[in-house]
N, C-alpha and C positions, 0 to 999 in steps of 0.2 A: 947027215942027210936031213934030219929033222930040223936042224938049225938053219940049213940052206933053204928049206921050204918056207920056214918062218920069215927069213929075210926076203925071199921072193914075194911072199904074200904081203909083206909090209910095203915093198916097193909098189906092188900093184895097187894097194889101197891108197898109197900116197899119190899115185898118178890119177886115180879116180877122183880123189878129193880135190886135187889141183885143178882138174878139168871142170869139176863142179863149181869151183870158185868163180868162174866167169859169169854164168847165169844158171840159177836153179829153176827148173820148170816142174811145176806140179801138174800132173796129167789126170784129168777126170773126164767123164763123158761130155761130149758136146754134139753139135750137128753132125760132124763127120767122125764122131767116136771119142773125142777128147777135148777138154778145155786145154788151152796153153796159157797158164797164168804165170807170167814172168815175174820172178822174185827178184829182190834187190841184188845188185852185184857187190860181192864182198871180196876183200883181199884174201890172198892165199894164206897169209898168216892167220887171219881171223877164222877162216874155214878150218884150218888145221887144228886150231885151239877149240873151235866151237861147232864141230860137225853135228853133234847131237842137237845143239841148239837150233841149227839151221832146219833140221827135219821137224823139230818140235814146232817151230814157227810156221813151217809150211802146212803142217797138219792143223794148226790153229787157224790159219788162213781159210782153209776149206770149211772148218766147222763154223767159223764166223759168217762166211758167205751163206751157209745153210741156215744159220740162225736169222740172218737178215732177211732171207727170202720168206721165212715163216712169219716174221714181223709184219711185212706188208701183205701177207697172204690173207689176213683176216680183218682187213679194215672194214668196219661197218659202213654200208652205203647210206648216205644221207640224201634223201630225195627232196629236191626243190621243184615242185610242180610249176610249170611255166604259167599256170593260170593264177598263181598267187605271188605277186611281186614282193609282198611284204615278208616273205620267208627268206629273202636274200638282202638283208640290210647292207648298205654300202660300208658301214663302219667295220664290218667283218673282213674287209679286204685290205691287204697291204701291198703296195707297188714298190719294188726295190730296183734302183738303178745305180750305175757306177758314175759318180761325180767326176772321176778322173778321166773318163772316156767321152769324147765329144759325141760319138754316135749314140751312146747310151742316153746322154742328156737330151739330144735331139729327139730320139724316139720316145722317151718318157714324156716330153712336152707334147709330142704329136698324139700319143695315146690318150693322155688326159684331155686334150682339146677336142679330139675326134671320136673317142669312144663314148657313146651316149651314156650319161649318168655318172661319169667318173671325174667331173671337174673338181669335186670336193673329196676325192678319194684320199686315203692315208698314203703318204709317200715318205720314203727314207732313201737317202743317198749314201752308199758305202764308198770307200776310197780304195781303189786298187788300180795301180798303174799298168796300162797296156799300150804298147807301141802303136802309133797311128797306122802303120802299114807293115806288111810282112811280105818277104820275097820268096820264101820257100815253105814247104810243109812243116819243117822242123820249127820254124818261127811260129807258124799258125798253131801247132800243137802246144807249144810251150806258153803262148800268151793268150790265145783265145779259147782253146779247149781246156788244157790242163792247168790246174792250180795246186800248188803244194799245200799239204794239209795244214801246215802252220799258218800260211797266208789265209787259208780258208777260215781258220779259227779266229784270227785277229781281224781280218778285213771284212768278212762276210757274216759269220755266225755271231760274233760278239756284238756288233752294233744292232743286228736284227733282234737278237734275244733281249738286248738291253731295251730297245724300243718297245717291244711287246710287253716286257715286264713292267715298264713304267706307264703303260696305257692299258691296264686290265679292263677298263670300261669298254674298250673296242672289241673285245672278245674275238680276236683275229682267227678266222677259219681257213682263209686262203691267201696265198702269197703269189704274186706275179714277179718273176725275175726278167728284167729287160735285157735286151742285147747289150753286151759289154761286160757281162758277168760270166766267167768260165763255167763250163758245163760238167767237167769231171775232175776228180782229184788224182794227183800223182800218188801212186801207192806202190809199195813193195810187199813187205810182209804186213799183213793187216792185224793189228793188235789193239786198235782203239776205235773211236767213234767216227773218225774222218776217213771214209773210203767210199768207193762207188761213184755215183753221180753226185753233183752238188745238191740236186734236189733231194736225193735220198739221204745225204748227210744232214741236211737241214731237217728233214722229217724225223730222223733219229734224235736230233737235238731237241726238237719240239716235244717229242715223245718223252724224253727224259724230264721235261718240265710238267708232264702230265697232261699235255695238250695234243689234240689231233689237228694238225694244221697241214693242209695239202698244198703242193707247189706246182706251178706250171711256168713255162718260159715263153716269152714273146720275142722270139728271134727266128726269123725265117731265112737266115743266111746272109742278108744284106740289109742296108737301110731301105733301099728301094722296095725290096720284096716285103719287108715288115710293114712299111707304110701302106703298100697295096693291100695287105691283109687287114690292117686297121680300117682302111677306107671301105673294104667290103663289109666289115662288121657294122660300120656306121650306115652305109647305104641300105643294108638289110633291115636294120632297126627302123629306118625312116619309112620302109614299106610295110611294116607290121601294122595290123589293124588296131592292136592295143599295145603300143610300145612300152617297154619297161626294161629293167636291168638285165633280165635273162633274155637273150636275143635268139629268136627262132625264125627260120625261113618258112615255117609251115604254112602260113597264110599269105605269103608274099608272091606266090606263083613262081618262085625261083628255087624250090627245093626238089630234089629227085625223089624217086620212089623205088629204086632197085638196088639191091646189094649184089656185088660181084665178088665171088670167092673162088679161088682156083688153087688146086694142087697140081695143076698141069705141069708136066715135065720136071717135077721135083726130082733132083738127081742124088739125093743124100741117102737113099736106101732106108728110109724110116717108115716102111710100109705099115708097121704096127702102130705108128703114132698119128697117122692121118686122121683117124676117126675122132681122136680126142684133141690133139694139139694143132692139127693142120686146118685147112680151110673147111674140110668136111665137118669137123667138130663145131666150127662156128656156124655153119649152115644148120646143122641139126639143133644146136642150142637156140638159135634164132627162131626156127620153125616151131620148136617146142613151146617157146614163150609167146609166139605170135603166128599161129597157123596160116594167117592171111598175108604174111610178109612175102614180098616178091623177091626171090633169090635166084640168081643165075650162078650155076656151079660147073666147073670143069675139073674132071678127075685126073689122076696121075698119068693115064695113057692118052689123054686128049691134048689138043693144042691150046695155047694161050688165048685169052680174049684179046683180039686186036682192036676191037672197038667196044665201047660201052656207052649207053645212053641213060640220062637221068640218074646219075650215080648218087646213092645215099650212103653207101659204105663200100670200101674196096680193100681186098686182101689178096696178096700174091706172095710167092716165094722169091720173086725177083731174080737176082743174080744166082741164087741157089736153085734155080730152075732153068739153067742154061740160057738165060735171057740177057746176060750182061748187066752192067750197073746203070745204063742210060736208057732203059726201056721207056721211061716217061718223057724223054727228050728227043729220041731219034725216030719217032713215028711208029714204034712197035705196038703201042696201044694209044688210041685216041678216044677222048671222051666227047660227048655231044649232048645237046639238049640242056636241061637244068643240071649241071654237074659241077657247080661251084660251092656246094655246101654239103660236104660229106666227111666221114671219119675214115682215116687210113691207118692200116696196120700191116706191115710186111714181115715175113719170116726171114729177115736179114739181120745178122748179128750186130752190125755196126751202123744201123740206119740212123742212130742219134749222134754219130761221130762227124766231126767237121771234115776230116781228111784221112785217107788211108791209101797212100801211094807215094811215089818218088817225087811228084811235082806238087806245088802249092795248089790246094783246092781239089786235087785229084782223089777220087774215091772209087774203089773197084765194085762197090755195091750201090744199090739205090739208097738215098738218104734224104733227110728232111729238107736240105738245101735244094736238092733237085726237085722234090715234090712241090715246093713253093716257088719255083722259078716262073718267070713270065710265060714261057712257052711250054710249060709242063702239060703232059697228056694231050698234046695237040692244040693247046690254046695259043693265043696271040698276045693277050694282055691280062694274064692272071685269071682268066675266067674259068679255068678248069683246075684250079688249086684247091686243096682241102681246107676245111675250116678247123679241123682238129686232127692231131697225129699223136700216136704213142710210139716211142722209140727206146733203144737201149744204146748206151754209150760205149759199152764193152761187150765181149762175148757173154751172153746170158745162158746159153744152152737152150734147146727147144722148150724145155719145161720152164724156162725163165721168161719166155714171152708172155704177153697178157693172156689171161684165161679166155676161153671161148665166150664167156658171158659178156665180154666187152661190147659186142654189137647188139645183143639183146637189151642191154642196159641203155645204150644210145637210142635204140628203136622205141623204147618206152617213153622217151622224152626227158630223160634225166640230164642234168648238166654234165658237160664234158669232164670237168675235173674230178667229179665223183666217180664217173664210169671208169676213167683212166686209172685212178688209184685203187679203187675197190677191186680191180681185176689184175693189178700188177703183182709180179712174182719175183722180182730181182732187185738187188741193191744198185744195179746199173740202169734202172728205169728212168725215163725222162718223158714228161708230157709237154707237148708244144701246142700252144693256142690259147685263146681267151678262155678263162675258166668258166664263164657263165654263158656259153653258147650251148644250144641244144638243137636237135634236128628240126 
């Protein structure tokens, strides 16, 4: 009897291990109660031989994610007041483009030619082959979004680190990644320095050199949208009373004055988190730092903002608030007045991802590509698109979204890249926009 039970138990264990061999999923808390971190697919034979190793790697994955979050959690804020242009020398900036991608080359040239003050900027071209076009989401994910960690090390990290090391006099502080450079790394079990977003992987690499270098991406989802964004930066600069490298709409008559934050209709049952990590936490933090700030707020039991005027900052739960993923395109919310120079942050897990659906370009949540679209938020020609956005390329969990201090930092007139990184909390973080814009 005892022997039969042992045989039966052995068969059960074998069946469990065989099933586990397809995909191992480590579950921890997320918006709806758990992360789903898909681990690498291993063969049945490997699983049978190395079951303990599988669980060890999974536990290591979780600890590394936690460690990475702590790394970016304490970035000291470097304040560059817009009143002193000399505090932001052009030599401290590096623009990186993909010389193998025509769109990247085109946008690099357009950025340098049209972004005021950047004609003599530091520039480096990396070489990473991307197909000219994609027909389905699988192609998009594999070529435009995802990059294998080995390719990242050779094609992106190595040439950038080499350039920075050979130009110590430049004292690089900020890096701009042009469209054409993938945004996130293919990962399974995380045991090294190449994981998360490409921005975060670079940040870790720079940190290993003893340097704090912050990264942002200039990719609004298409060549047209990115050019429109660059043109907006140029036009705003030309309207400034005292134009310089840090571009602000403050004295141009084109900046809004109102922050719109909403916890409206949030369906994720995180009532205890609203005050700290939801829109309410952002409102309270902003009012604490600036009691005169103009803030419109909608709570969990209220309706969404269907209209917003003179927007300076915007935060919503989007698809996580029963609003679908196209709220900015289908007329659910329309901006008016001076609403083309604002910071956006949404509590949507994949708002930094290119695609998440069965068809090419399809995304079930709101994302940066939609925010920067021609007709976003009721606009006709990019007039209601943001000037700065913070996103995540994978599930970060609620506590992985930017800290509530993001908007109070922006409100004080600090530059976007510092506000974005000083409040980031996840290795999946991604900043989108010109690094040296401010409100």
